[in-house]
C-alpha positions in Angstrom: 115.6 76.2 124.1 117.1 77.2 127.7 120.2 75.3 126.5 120.4 77.4 123.0 119.7 80.5 125.1 122.8 79.9 127.4 125.1 78.8 124.6 124.6 82.0 122.9 125.0 84.1 126.3 128.4 82.3 126.6 129.7 83.4 123.3 131.5 86.4 122.0 128.8 87.7 119.9 131.5 90.1 118.3 133.5 87.2 117.1 131.0 84.5 116.0 128.3 84.6 113.0 126.1 82.3 111.4 128.4 80.8 108.9 130.8 79.6 111.9 127.9 77.5 113.2 127.5 76.0 109.7 131.1 75.2 110.1 130.8 73.7 113.7 128.1 71.7 112.4 129.8 70.3 109.2 133.0 69.5 111.4 131.0 67.9 114.0 129.2 65.5 111.5 132.1 64.7 109.4 135.1 65.2 111.8 137.3 66.1 108.6 138.3 69.4 107.5 138.3 68.2 103.8 134.7 66.8 104.1 133.7 69.7 105.9 134.7 72.2 103.4 133.4 70.2 100.7 130.0 70.2 102.1 130.0 73.8 102.6 131.7 74.6 99.1 134.8 76.5 100.6 138.0 75.9 100.4 140.1 73.9 102.9 142.3 77.0 104.0 138.9 78.9 104.3 137.9 76.1 106.6 141.0 76.1 108.6 140.3 79.9 109.1 136.9 79.6 110.4 137.8 76.9 112.8 140.6 79.3 114.3 138.0 81.9 114.6 135.4 79.5 116.5 138.4 78.4 118.9 139.1 82.3 119.4 135.5 83.1 120.2 134.8 80.0 122.4 138.1 80.0 123.9 138.5 76.3 123.4 140.0 74.0 120.6 136.8 72.2 120.0 138.1 69.8 117.4 141.7 68.2 117.8 143.2 65.5 115.4 143.1 62.1 116.5 144.7 59.7 114.4 142.6 60.6 110.9 139.9 62.5 112.4 139.0 65.7 113.8 137.4 64.7 117.4 135.3 67.0 119.3 136.6 68.3 122.7 134.2 68.0 125.7 133.5 71.7 125.2 132.2 71.1 121.5 130.3 68.1 122.5 128.5 70.0 125.1 127.2 73.0 122.8 126.4 70.7 119.7 122.8 70.4 120.6 122.3 74.0 120.9 124.0 75.0 117.8 121.9 72.5 115.9 118.6 74.1 117.7 119.8 77.4 116.5 120.7 76.6 112.7 117.3 74.6 113.0 115.0 77.7 113.8 117.0 79.7 111.5 116.5 77.1 108.3 112.6 76.4 109.7 111.4 79.7 111.0 113.6 82.8 109.5 114.7 81.4 106.0 111.6 79.0 105.6 110.0 79.6 102.1 106.8 80.9 102.7 103.6 79.9 100.7 99.8 80.5 100.5 97.4 77.6 100.7 94.5 79.0 98.7 92.3 76.0 99.0 92.7 75.7 102.5 93.1 79.8 103.4 90.0 81.7 105.1 91.6 85.3 104.7 89.9 88.1 103.7 91.3 90.5 101.2 90.3 93.7 101.0 90.2 95.6 97.6 89.9 99.4 97.3 87.6 100.1 94.2 85.2 102.5 92.7 81.6 101.6 92.1 82.2 101.3 88.6 84.9 99.1 89.1 83.1 96.8 91.5 80.4 96.5 88.9 82.7 96.1 85.9 85.6 93.7 87.4 84.4 92.4 90.6 82.0 89.5 89.4 84.9 88.1 87.1 87.3 88.3 90.5 84.9 86.7 92.5 84.2 83.9 90.2 88.3 83.3 90.1 88.5 83.6 94.0 85.5 80.8 94.5 87.3 78.1 91.9 90.7 78.8 93.4 90.0 79.5 97.1 86.6 78.5 98.3 87.0 80.1 102.1 88.4 83.2 101.0 86.4 85.9 101.4 86.3 89.7 99.5 85.8 92.8 100.8 85.6 96.1 98.9 85.8 99.8 100.2 85.4 103.0 98.3 88.7 104.9 97.8 89.2 108.0 99.9 91.9 110.2 98.1 94.2 110.9 101.2 93.8 107.3 102.7 94.8 105.3 99.8 98.4 105.0 100.2 98.2 105.1 103.8 95.9 102.0 103.5 98.3 100.1 101.3 101.1 101.1 103.2 99.7 99.6 106.6 98.1 96.5 104.8 94.6 97.4 105.8 93.8 97.7 101.8 95.8 94.8 99.7 95.0 96.2 96.5 93.7 99.2 94.5 91.9 98.1 91.3 90.9 100.9 88.9 92.1 104.3 87.9 93.7 106.0 90.6 96.3 108.7 89.3 96.8 110.2 92.7 98.8 107.3 94.0 102.0 108.1 93.0 104.0 107.4 96.3 107.9 106.0 95.9 106.6 103.0 98.0 103.9 101.9 95.7 104.2 98.9 92.8 101.6 99.5 89.9 100.8 97.2 87.2 98.6 97.7 84.2 95.8 95.3 83.6 93.9 96.8 80.7 93.0 99.7 79.1 89.3 100.5 79.3 87.4 101.0 75.8 86.3 104.6 76.8 83.3 106.6 77.0 79.9 107.1 75.7 76.8 109.5 76.0 73.5 108.6 77.2 70.3 110.4 76.5 66.5 110.1 77.3 65.3 107.8 74.3 62.6 110.5 73.6 65.1 113.5 73.4 64.1 115.4 70.3 67.5 116.9 69.4 68.9 112.9 68.8 67.9 111.7 65.9 68.2 107.7 65.2 70.6 107.5 68.0 73.1 109.9 66.4 74.5 112.6 68.7 76.1 115.7 66.8 78.7 117.8 68.5 76.4 120.8 68.1 73.6 119.2 70.2 76.2 117.8 72.6 77.3 121.3 73.1 74.2 123.2 73.2 72.5 120.4 75.8 72.5 120.8 79.5 74.4 117.6 81.1 74.7 116.1 84.3 78.3 115.2 85.6 79.0 112.2 87.8 81.9 113.3 90.5 82.4 109.9 92.3 85.6 108.9 94.3 87.2 107.8 90.7 88.8 110.6 88.2 86.9 109.3 85.1 84.9 112.6 84.5 88.2 114.6 84.9 89.4 112.6 81.7 86.5 113.7 79.8 87.0 117.1 80.7 90.6 117.0 80.0 89.7 115.9 76.6 87.1 118.3 75.7 89.6 121.2 77.1 92.0 119.9 74.6 89.7 120.1 71.8 88.7 123.7 72.9 85.4 122.6 73.9 83.3 122.8 77.2 79.7 121.4 77.8 77.3 123.0 80.0 77.1 121.0 83.6 73.9 122.2 85.3 74.0 119.2 87.7 76.4 117.3 89.6 75.7 113.9 91.4 77.9 111.6 93.4 76.9 108.3 91.8 76.0 106.7 88.4 73.1 104.9 89.6 71.2 108.1 89.8 71.7 109.0 86.3 68.9 106.1 85.8 66.2 108.4 86.6 67.7 111.4 85.8 68.4 110.9 82.3 65.1 109.2 81.7 63.0 111.7 83.0 64.9 114.6 81.6 66.6 116.0 78.9 70.1 115.8 80.3 73.0 114.4 78.9 75.4 112.3 80.8 78.7 110.5 79.8 79.7 107.3 81.3 82.5 105.0 81.2 81.6 101.7 78.5 82.3 99.5 81.3 78.8 100.6 82.1 77.5 100.8 78.6 75.5 97.5 78.7 73.7 98.3 81.9 72.2 101.7 80.5 71.5 99.9 77.0 68.9 97.6 79.2 66.9 100.6 80.1 63.7 101.1 78.6 63.9 104.8 78.3 67.6 105.3 77.7 69.6 105.4 74.8 73.4 105.0 74.4 75.1 107.1 71.6 78.6 107.7 70.6 80.6 110.6 71.6 80.9 113.0 68.5 84.8 113.4 69.4 87.4 110.8 70.0 86.6 109.2 73.1 89.7 109.0 75.6 90.5 105.8 77.4 92.0 105.3 80.8 94.3 102.6 82.3 93.1 100.1 84.6 96.0 99.1 87.2 96.3 97.1 90.1 98.3 98.8 92.9 100.0 97.6 96.0 102.8 98.6 98.5 106.3 97.6 98.3 105.9 96.1 101.9 103.7 93.1 100.7 105.3 92.5 97.2 107.0 89.4 98.0 104.0 88.3 100.7 102.8 85.2 99.3 99.2 86.2 99.8 99.7 89.4 97.9 101.0 87.9 95.1 98.4 85.3 94.8 95.6 87.8 94.6 97.5 89.9 92.3 97.5 87.0 89.9 93.9 86.2 90.5 93.0 89.7 89.8 95.4 89.7 86.7 93.9 86.6 85.3 90.2 87.9 86.0 90.4 91.1 84.1 92.4 89.4 81.2 89.4 86.7 80.8 86.7 89.3 81.1 
């Protein structure tokens, strides 16, 4: 490596470029202007011009015609090894095509997801990862609105998966994975105002509601839909997690709106009934989001493919 550095130091770097090193290598190995130009896919005049530039940069003839061959000078022979090392480093380390070996990797991927996303989509993602990459681990974090873009940009977060309308930075890529199936209303199974599981608009508007204000923005979708219809529900309680609805709804007459991704979990509860909304349910787009810094990164491409395939199959 010292010889390589010495060679570079002796060159006039304003007059040398990588193409000239390729020209030198081709001439040194073929000893022919025509064969070297053919190898590099350039014309003979272009090859001769490149040789002239090398001679000027290194202040040496480098190759002289002896009989029918271009023989290297002593200077050319002395720097040949260094030139090959520079090109080997360039080919093998700078322009080497990277890949991600999922079977051997022990990388930890960090996914930003809401609790709904983790409950709904994470099992399918985990199953895909286990099949394809037995030593890879997954870490999930809750979204903090002002930190989402920062985490993606720094690489501390590999992907945000879910409904994140606030992530709109110019350096962000987004891919739609699916459109969720909308929302339903849940109520106590003994609620006297709901007959045979049918929720009327009048009952919906007269009842008191518990609203879940999570780091996700799904409840805003419902509020916007109601506003668009000229309707407003009576929210008397606000909580931060859907899990708390299990006891709140089963022990009160409060109504709550849940994403249909959680519908099966609430249908399994003994004292909770799931009802269709008395108006057309809005839907939201579920996306995976990443920063452009990692768009071409093989590991990032791999986990994006896994997430896309997992949600497609689920």
